[in-house]
N, C-alpha and C positions, 0 to 999 in steps of 0.2 A: 650618581649612573654612569656619568665620562667616564669617571675612576674604574670602575668596573668593567667597561667595555673595555679601558687600556690595559687593564690585566689581563684580560682575556686573550685579547690580540699576544698579550707575550707569555702567556702560559701556552697557545694553542701548538706551536711549532714542539713545542717537549712533549704535551699531550700524543698527537700524531706521532711521534717518536717512540714513546713508551706502548701506544697500543701495536707498535708492528714490530713483532717480535722476530728475529733473525735467525732463519734456519739452519741448521746443523747441518741439514741434505739438500738439496737441490734438483731436480730431474725437469729436463727439457725435450720434449717430442717435437719433432722436426714432421715441414711439410712430406720430406723423404719416408719418414717414420708412419706417416701418416698414412701415405702412398701402400706399403707394405701390411698396416692393418685393415686399408679398404678391401684387400684382396682377399683376406682372412676372411674379412666381413662379409665379402660377396657371395662367398662359399657358403657361410651359415646364415645368410636371407635365404638364399636359394632352399636351402634345406628348410626355414621355417616355412618357406611357403608353399612348398611342397605336400606341404603337411594341414594347410587350410582345409580345413570343415565348411563345405556349404549346405543351408538347411536344404531341403527337398521343397520342389516347384511343381505345384500343381492348380488347375484351373478350368475353368470350361469357356467355350467362345461360340455361342450356336448350342450345333449338335455334334460339336468337336470338344473332347474332352482327355485328359493330358495329363500327366503326372510323371517329374523328374526327380530321380533318388540317385544313389549311391556316388556322389560327384566326386571324380579323383582328378588333383592334376598329375597329368602324363610326362610335362617337359616345360622348363623354362628357359626363355632366351634373354638374359640378361647384359647385354651386350652394351650400351650406354651409361655408364652410372659413374658419380662423384662425390669423393669424400671431401670434406673441407673442414677449416678455423671459421670462427666467426664471431667476434670480439663480443660480448666479454666473459662467456662464460658455456659459448654453445657449439656441436659439432653439427653440421647440414650433410644430410646422406641424400644425394639424389640418384632418383632410375628413370629413366626417360625412355622411350619408343621401347617399351621391351613386350614381349610376346609371351603367353598364358594358352599353354593346350589342356585340353580339358577332355575327360571321358565319364557318360554318365548311361545308365540303365533309360529307358523311356518305359513306358503306358501309356498308349494312345488308343484312343476309341472315337471311331468315325463314323456314325448311325449302325450299322448291324455291323462294321469292321472291324476289329479289335487286334491291337499289334504291339508285341513286346519285343527288346532288343537291346541294344545302346548307339548313343552319337556320339563323334565324336568332334570337338569343337574348337575353336581357338579365340583367344584375346586378345589383339594387337594393340599397339598404340598406349600401352599401358605405362602412366607417367608416377610415380610417387616421389613424394616429397616431404622426406623426415627432418625434426630440426631434433636434436639432443642437449638437454641442458645439464653440465654437470655442477656438483658442487658436492663439497664436503659436510657427510653425517654427524650426527650426536658422536659417534665412535671415533671422528676425524677420517673417516676414508673416504674416497672418491666414490659416489655412487651420480647413477642417472637419474636427476632429482623429477623431470618431465619429458614430455615427448610430444612434442605436436605434426601432426602425420596427418597428411593429402594425398588421395588416392582417385584416379580417373581412368578409364579404359575409353578410349577413342571410338574404336568397332568390334564386336563378334558375329563371327562367322560359324553355322551351326551346318555341319554334312550329314546329309538323308539318305536314306538309301532303300530300296524293297517297293514295294510294289503300290505302296501309297505316297511314294516319295515328291509325287506332285501338289498331292494337298498338303505335303507335309512343309514343301518349302512355301506356299501359300501361308501357311500359317504359323511356320517358322518366327515371325515377329515377335510373337506373344511369349513363344518359349526364349528366343535369343534376349528380347529385352530385359525379362524377368531375369536369365540367368547372369547378366549383365552386370543389374543392378546388386544379386546378390553378391557375387563374385566380390567387386569393387567394397561392398560394405564390411567385407571378410578381412581384407589386406591390413589397414591398419589395426584393428584390433591383436592380427595375430603379432606385428612388430612392436606394438606397445607390449604383448605380453613379451618378447623376443628382449625387449630392451630392459623393461624395468622388473622383469622375474629372471630372465636369463643372464643378460649379459652382468647384472647385478650380483650373480650369484658367481661369476669370474671374477668381479672384483672384489666380491668377499676373500678371494683365497692370497689376497696381497696382505703379506705379514702387518698388523698394526702396532701391536705390543704384543712382544713373544719375548719367551727365552731363550740365550745364546748357547750356556751353558748351564752347570750347577750355581754356576758363583751370580752371575750378571745376568741382564734382559736388554732390551732393547724397544724404545717408544719412534716408530714411527707416523704416529701420526700427525694428520694434516695442520699448519698452522692457520692457511683459511683456504677459500673455496681459489680454485686453479683459475690463474690469469691468462688470457688467452689473447693473441694477436691474430693477424690474417696468417702468418706463417710457423707460428709454437705454441705450445701448448707449457707453461711452466708449472708444475707443483713444488711448495716448499713444505717439505718437512721437518719435524722438531729434530728430528737425528738426535737423541738423547741416550744415553745408555745408565743403566741405574741397578744398583747392588738387589740380588733378590730378596734377601734380609728387610731392605727397606725398599721398595716398592716404587712410596710417595715422595720419596725423595727428591729434589729438585734442585740440578744444577744448574746459576745463572747463565745467560751467553752474553762473552764478549766479546765475540771474536770477529771477526770479521766477517760480511755479509758473503757468499758465494755471490760472484756475476758473471752468468752465461753468454756472454756474444754470439758465440758460434753457430752457425745453422748447415754448417755442411755436412753432419753425418746425420743418421737416423735420431739417437738421441744420445744426448748429455747429462752424466748424472756429476753435480759438485759435491765436496764435502769442508767442511772449514775445518780449523784447527778446535774448535768446541767439538765436532764428530768424535776427534778420537783424543783430547782428551776427558771428555766425559768416560768413554770405555776406563781409560786409565784409574779414573777417580772412582770408577764403581768398583774395581779391582780393588783398589788401595782402601775402600771403606767395607767392602768383605775380608779385607782382611789376609789377600793369599799372594802377596807381593812379598812373600819370605821364605826360606830355606834353611834347613838347618843337617851340616855335616857332622858325623862323628866318626870317630874310631878308623876303622874300614873303609868310611866312604871318604875320609881326606886322602886325597892323591898323596904316594908316599913321598915324592921330591918336593913338595911344599911342607909337608908335616917336617922332614929333617931341616931344611931352610927354616920353619918357625921356632923351631926346637931352637936351633943354632943362635935365632935374633933375640931369642928369650933366653937366653942358655943362664943369664945371671939369676934373673927371676927363678927360672925353674930349682938351680941349685940351692938358690938358700930355700925354695919349699921342699924338699927332700924328706920323706923318703916320697914324692908324688911326681918324679920326674920321668917312670914309668908310665903315668898314668895317661890315656886316652885324651886326644885333644879335641876342642868341641867348636866349629866355626857358625856364630849365625850372623845369617844376611838376612837384613830388615830394611826395606826400602823405609825413609822417613819421613816423604812427603808425596803427593801425588804426582806421578812423573808429568814431564809438560811437552807438547809437540809444536815443533816449529818449522813450519811449511814455507819455504823458501822457492823461487822460480828457480835456483840453483839444486834443489832437493830439499826433501824433506828429514827431519832430524828428532830424537827424542831424547830431552835431558831426564836425567836421572839420580837422585842426592839417596845416601843411603848409609848406614854405619855397618861395621863388622865386628862383633864380640869373638874371642879369641880366648878360649878355656882350659883348663886343665880340669877332666872330669873322673879324680878317684874312686873308685870304688866303693861303695858304704860311706862316701863323705862330701860334705856340700863343694859344689866347682870353684875352683880359684880363679879369678878373672885374671891373664896377664896383659889385655889389651884392650881396647875400644876406640876404634879407630874412623875416622870418617870417610866414605869413598864420593867423588864425581865423576859420573861415566855420559860419555854422549853416545848413543843410537844411529844410524844411519835408516833408514829406514825404505825401502823399496815397495809400494802399494800397486797392485795388481787385480784386478778382475778376471776370475775364469768360470764362466757361466752366468750363476745370479749371486756369486760369492765373492766379497771383497776381501781381500784377504793382505798381508801385509810380511816381510821378511826384515828381520831385525838383524845389524849387522855392528860389532863392536868397535868404535873407531875411538874415542879418546877416553883415558881412564886415567884419575889421580886419587892420591890416600895423602891420608894427614893423622896427625894424631890430634884427638880432642882435647888431651892433656898439656903436651908443652910440643913448642916447636923445637925441640933437642928431640924427644921423642920421632917429631916427623921424621928428622934429618936420619933417624937410624932405620926406619920403616922404608927409606928409600930402596932397599936391597929387595924390597917386596914387590915393588910396582910390577914388574914382569912377569912373576909367577903370578900373582894376586888375577893380574890381568889374562894370563892363560888360563885361569880356573876357569874366571869366566867364561873366555871362548869356547873351550872345551867340557863345560860341564854346565852352566846357567842358562845358556845362550841356546841351546838346544831344545832345551826344557819349555823355555820362552815360545820360540819358534813352533813346538809342535802344538802351543796350544793357539796360535795363531793361526797355524796351517788351515783349519777349518773353516776359518773365515767368517762371517756373518752376511746373509740375504741381502738383498738390496730390494725395497719393495717394488716388486713387477709382478702381474699377475701369472698366475702357474697356466706353463707350455710358452712362454715367454723367457727368449735368453739373449743375451749377449751376444759378439762377433767382433772381431777384430778391433781390439781393443787400445788405446790408445791412451796414455797418462799423461798429463799435463800438469807441470805445477805453476804455480800464481802466488801473490804474495797473500798470506796469510790463507789458502784454499787453493785445492787440486781438484781437475775437472775427467774423467772417464769419456771421452767420445768413444761412440760403438756404432755398431748396426746391430738391428734386431734378426729375429728368427724365430718361426714358431716351431716349436719341437711335438706341441699338440695342438690339434685344431679345438675351437673352440666348442662346438657341441661334442667332442670327448672330455674337454675339461668339466664341461658341463657335469656330463652323465656321471663322470667320477666322483663328482663331488654334489650330487643331487641330493643324497642323504646326509650329507655333511656340509651344507650350505656357506658356513664360515672358515675362515682358512687353517687347517688342521694344527695350531697351533696346544697340539699334546704336551701341557707342560711337564718339561724331566723330572727326576727326582727331587723332594727337596733337598734345599741346602746340606753339604755334608758338614759334620761335626766338625771335624778335624779340618781347617779350612785355611792353616799356614802354610802352607806349600804349594810352591808357585806349579 
């Protein structure tokens, strides 16, 4: 028994580490960001409370009969409100000393006097306390899983006018007490529906697993419930790209886990090397990291140089000297991303096959050379799209056959590098220009972005702004409550092009 306990203690650290999958992408919302969310949320709450439906109120006190109907909220004053984090998984929203103005239709009968009209009333000292519990749902999406709500009204006043004003004011206690009870009973159900249905429909617009293009997709599912402190809300996303032809393929994450320590900006987004490695691995698995140039597509200066370099071989192969040249550039292994405080780079290994293609005859291979390149990567955020701009920094070619041939290929170093810069890099950057969307709800965007590199990951600090109101997003997606991940066309059959 003791031996078993000791073994469990030894395995416990390993089991804890194994259960904690490191995120490829991490988002932190700070108290400053929450303040912006509160402002938009307050406008949303005002709109919802204005739509409160209060049941008709009718009764009898002696010879006094009354019926109150068509209750409408005409004005709200929510001057004192507060939204703050509450560990471990909660947001707390408080409204204090608010006032609600009402207007309703009256039908009153006192003895033989019958009166019909409208009454203006006001509820003062309105206090609302709500606690929203945030959690990860089965699909890996952030949701409001529960709400605790308490509402109270300190006092209520109704203004009467007309010939029976004195009688109304004497008997108004019955009406005011009933209206105060009915109104307070409607506040929390309205906010519960607004949170669990309407706000969750906004969270449904966050992309979880959708396609990036015709070749790859991305998995933004949450790995665990949000971690909330008194000042921050942290979300750990899987952040893994996958080839569309193999959607269930998993790439194990061995990268450094991003660590966000800053709280000065409204939001921080961190990406580990795994995030970028999985994208390049997915493209490699999709078979699109290759390009073929033949005939007129081969730059003329490079063709002359290649024919001169392989003159002896071409001469021995006569009469194929005038045959078109074919260059096939193929990445030989998934590229790797390296993030350092000094910058971000991508290492690529590839091979280049050079052949002659005589019409109606088999191709004649002149050389197969290996290539090693290092690209510098500029990562930036625009709107909600993460984009990457690549630039060729280092380039080396060598023969896979012999050191002597490697020496003969030295003269090709500069022209092939120029080929990559002028022909291949624009194609790659055109592909990365579209970028990939960051998992934020519809209507919310980044501004004033600043990228900071760390050892093994980079962070983007930014502020937030609402390009659309919550109510506008809700109405827009009311008929389509989930994020419109309208899947692109099926993968192209010919995927062997960059």
